[in-house]
Structures are given as C-alpha cells and as structure tokens.
C-alpha positions, -999 to 999 in steps of 0.1 A, spaced: 25 254 336 21 273 302 27 298 313 62 292 325 65 277 289 59 312 272 82 326 296 109 305 290 106 309 255 104 342 256 138 343 274 155 320 251 161 353 228 152 359 192 177 333 179 170 302 195 149 274 171 110 267 183 87 240 167 59 253 161 27 244 145 5 263 122 -33 258 113 -56 271 90 -89 262 70 -92 274 38 -120 296 23 -133 261 5 -138 252 45 -131 214 32 -102 204 58 -76 219 85 -41 222 71 -12 218 97 21 223 92 47 216 118 75 236 111 112 250 125 118 282 132 147 303 139 154 340 144 129 367 140 130 396 115 148 393 85 167 364 99 144 343 104 140 307 91 117 283 85 120 244 77 93 224 75 90 191 90 54 176 86 26 186 67 -12 171 74 -42 170 61 -77 165 81 -109 165 57 -142 181 72 -173 161 76 -192 171 44 -217 184 71 -199 204 89 -185 222 63 -218 231 49 -228 245 81 -199 265 83 -211 283 52 -248 285 55 -243 298 94 -263 327 100 -270 331 142 -252 333 171 -258 301 185 -246 288 152 -218 310 155 -211 298 193 -213 260 183 -195 261 158 -163 279 174 -159 252 199 -167 221 171 -137 237 148 -117 244 177 -118 205 177 -105 200 142 -80 221 144 -71 206 178 -71 170 158 -52 181 132 -23 197 154 -22 165 169 -18 147 136 7 165 121 30 161 155 25 122 150 36 124 113 71 135 127 76 111 153 73 141 184 55 144 212 32 175 216 52 183 252 83 189 224 61 216 202 68 252 216 36 268 200 5 261 176 -4 294 152 -42 292 142 -58 312 114 -91 300 124 -120 299 100 -133 331 82 -172 333 87 -170 375 80 -145 396 65 -163 436 65 -131 463 60 -140 493 53 -153 493 20 -180 472 29 -186 485 63 -191 516 85 -177 494 111 -147 474 97 -142 442 114 -133 410 106 -141 375 128 -123 343 125 -137 310 148 -122 276 160 -113 285 196 -77 290 204 -88 274 241 -101 244 231 -68 238 208 -46 253 238 -70 223 260 -66 192 238 -24 198 227 -11 211 263 4 239 240 5 276 238 -19 286 208 -18 323 194 -53 331 175 -66 357 162 -41 374 141 -64 395 117 -80 417 145 -50 441 156 -43 454 122 -79 464 119 -80 477 145 -49 496 139 -68 511 104 -58 482 81 -84 457 62 -70 427 85 -55 408 47 -34 396 34 -13 385 62 9 361 41 31 390 24 55 391 61 58 350 56 61 351 19 90 378 24 106 355 49 108 322 32 109 329 -5 127 364 -10 158 363 -32 188 392 -36 186 407 -68 150 401 -80 112 409 -74 92 371 -70 54 377 -74 39 345 -44 1 341 -63 -21 319 -42 -53 307 -54 -77 298 -27 -113 310 -22 -101 345 -31 -68 346 -48 -38 368 -37 -2 381 -45 28 390 -30 59 406 -47 88 403 -27 127 416 -29 150 420 -7 131 446 17 105 439 35 92 481 27 94 469 -7 66 443 -4 36 447 -27 7 427 -19 -32 428 -19 -64 400 -31 -60 400 -67 -102 392 -62 -122 359 -69 -102 323 -68 -119 289 -61 -146 302 -42 -173 306 -70 -156 285 -88 -163 258 -60 -201 266 -55 -207 265 -89 -194 231 -91 -216 217 -61 -248 230 -81 -236 219 -115 -229 181 -96 -262 180 -70 -239 177 -46 -216 153 -56 -186 172 -60 -174 198 -37 -151 218 -65 -138 214 -98 -111 189 -99 -81 192 -121 -105 215 -143 -127 188 -156 -163 205 -153 -151 238 -168 -133 224 -192 -162 209 -206 -179 245 -215 -176 276 -234 -170 309 -220 -206 331 -213 -184 366 -232 -215 390 -216 -212 376 -180 -182 372 -182 -178 411 -191 -205 420 -164 -185 402 -136 -154 420 -148 -173 456 -139 -174 446 -103 -163 475 -80 -138 455 -61 -115 452 -96 -112 487 -101 -103 493 -64 -63 502 -59 -43 485 -35 -44 484 -3 -79 462 -7 -91 427 4 -125 409 -1 -142 380 6 -170 356 5 -196 385 10 -185 396 -28 -175 361 -44 -192 337 -22 -226 320 -20 -247 350 -29 -229 361 -64 -232 320 -71 -268 321 -66 -274 352 -85 -257 333 -120 -274 302 -112 -306 318 -114 -296 333 -149 -272 305 -167 -283 269 -146 -291 257 -177 -256 260 -191 -242 245 -161 -207 239 -178 -205 270 -200 -213 289 -165 -184 274 -151 -162 279 -177 -171 315 -173 -164 318 -134 -127 301 -143 -124 327 -170 -133 354 -144 -108 345 -121 -81 342 -145 -89 375 -159 -91 395 -124 -58 381 -117 -42 392 -147 -56 424 -150 -45 431 -115 -13 423 -124 -10 449 -158 -29 476 -137 -9 474 -100 23 449 -102 38 453 -140 40 487 -140 59 495 -107 81 461 -107 102 433 -133 92 401 -119 116 369 -122 82 346 -123 47 344 -105 49 312 -84 15 299 -78 -1 280 -46 -37 269 -33 -61 251 -47 -63 270 -79 -26 259 -84 -42 226 -92 -68 231 -117 -52 232 -154 -80 255 -168 -67 283 -140 -35 274 -145 -31 272 -179 -56 304 -186 -29 324 -162 4 311 -183 -13 318 -219 -26 354 -203 5 366 -190 29 356 -214 58 354 -217 60 360 -181 68 332 -162 41 311 -141 56 284 -122 44 261 -96 55 275 -61 75 237 -60 103 251 -77 118 272 -49 119 236 -29 83 243 -8 53 217 -12 23 245 -21 1 225 1 14 235 36 27 269 23 -2 287 38 -3 266 75 34 274 77 31 309 75 9 309 106 34 285 121 56 313 119 35 343 126 30 325 163 69 326 165 68 364 157 40 372 184 62 355 209 97 374 200 73 408 195 82 416 160 50 427 138 38 407 113 14 428 93 28 448 61 11 481 58 17 489 25 -2 458 18 -31 460 45 -35 498 49 -31 498 85 -14 529 101 17 513 115 32 475 118 17 458 151 23 427 167 -6 399 157 -22 375 174 -38 364 210 -25 337 230 -43 314 247 -17 298 274 
C-alpha cells in the first residue's frame, strides 16, 4: 500500500500540496523535535506552512547512551530505539494537529548524528546518522525519507550544512540578503538572497555542544545545558584559555566547511575540565565567549566582505541563551541580531520543518543540497525511502 501511495504522490505533480512531518534530534540529544507542514510546489515555487510542532524529551539514560556509544552492538540497538522515539514524535505531532496518520503523505527524518567525518578529519570522508527509518515507517504507516547527508558526501561534499536550501525557500526576501544563524550543538549560518546560487552557508564553529558538556560537569549531572545562561553569567572569561580555543584549526578553514562532536564535543570538554575544572563558572563563561567570538569572526571574515546584510536571525537552543544572544548583539553591532520569530516562524520548529521540506523535494526529484555550501561537485537529490 505504501508503494501505491508513493506512486500516487509522484504522479500528482510539483504544485500539489503535501502533508509532511519532519523529525530531528539535536546534537545535545535531549529530545525528538517534529514539525507537521503543508508543502506546496517545488524549487523556487515551494511554500511551507507550519501546522503543528511537538517536542518529545528523551530519557536521560537514552541520551547518555547515545553520547557514549562506541561499539557496533550499541549503535545497532540505539538505531532501533531512536527509530521508536522518532515514530512517537511523528504520531504526537499528527495528533496535535487533530489529523490521522493516513492523512499524512511523508516523513522526513534527519536521525541522530553519531559521527561526521568530512575530508579534513578522515581519509575516507563519511557521515553516520541513526534512528531507523524502517521503524518509523512501520510504526506510523507513513513512507519515510531519511539519510539525507550521505549522497552529498558521495558527490564530494561534506554532507553539511543541509538547512541552506530550506532557509532559501522559507526566508528569502526580494532585494536583500538575510543571514539565518542557527546555534545548535554546532553553529551554522545561511546567507540567502533572491537566487539559490547566491546562497553562502557553512558551519561557523562551536555552538551549545561544549557549553552543554561543561554545564553537566559543573552541575554534577543535574543540568543538561546552561539554562538561560545562568551558569556562564556567574563567571569571568579566562582570557588565555579563550585565546587558545580561538586558535582551533577549524576556525581558519574557508568555506565550504562543516564540523561536529569530534572537534567541539566531549573530548574538548574533558581537556578543558582537567585544566580549569576548579573554576567551573569561569570555564563556562569562557565557553560562551568562544561561541560568540568564533561566530562573529566567521561573519567578519567570510560573510560581511561579500554581502550587505539586512539582519541576522537566530534560531536553535542558543537563541534562548541571553549570554550568547547579548554577546553576539554587542560583538556584531550595529548589524541587527534578531530572533527568527520576527520572520513569523517559531525557531523551535525550524530545523524539523526543514526535513519535512527535504522529504517533499525528494519525492519531486528536486536536488536539495547547495553545492557552494557543502563543496559537492554537483546538485543531487538527497535521501533514501523506507516505503
């Protein structure tokens, strides 16, 4: 029956509206985020309307297992367990919209990244996301598109960032360039104008990942992240440590570039804690300043010389951290730094909505990567289907 659904959707044409759910798990591995969208058209004619958003928190034990997974057996089990959690989030958001699963056309699942190894980090460029799409399709009865990053890597790209295409579809404005800055575990920007080929996008560097890891240590496991910047606000920046962090080789790389947990995750947090753990709040203030300064320098070196920006619009968990938002606003003044909500879209649903759109475009046969952003040799259709 699912194959018949796919055939029907494929014949329906690019202008037909589809109901699609996007589901993601962030790098902090704290929840599955799902967004139900009505998507019409494709390419420059595509339109995305958000109908509902749901967040399904992960049990602490599951989050800890994902972050610590280091064996084939563990990854095998977690692949299916996360698939179950993503399926629950999909069903939850459909219920919130007062719809039935059979009314929804597609699911687009990003999955949970457990390894991201672009060319500078590995002689075999590769990336791995888990959260079995077949489990999602089986539990929901909805065809599921997943594994969006791998085709771009196969085409010579870094498999990231993937959001620029959706940022261009949803947030471009005639006559101006806008920057969409996501501060998730890793921070990334998309600078979008009228034409997709003018899009500039790359990972700016550290986001919340280092802050999260240090917050868990400073609170002895009571906190998963620096809520409202309360911990980092209590400290003072350790200048020599900040200067050392800002010499990280990734920050000198020109776009296209992407990074992940391997550069700014648990290993770096452990190294810093061994040296400065007796000053936990100062260390957290330093980590926050690292995110702010790395982001600001990325704009100054790679964006502002080439683009005049209307404003920078923030999304991701870091957009709810006053320490980061205030620091970026001061550092980049007089360039306006605003919440994504100013564009009429809730930031907490943005990335999940992106993967709803990518799934719809997979069905339309529309390439969804942006080669100047990922470094791919060509535009390709991203994703694999579990009918």
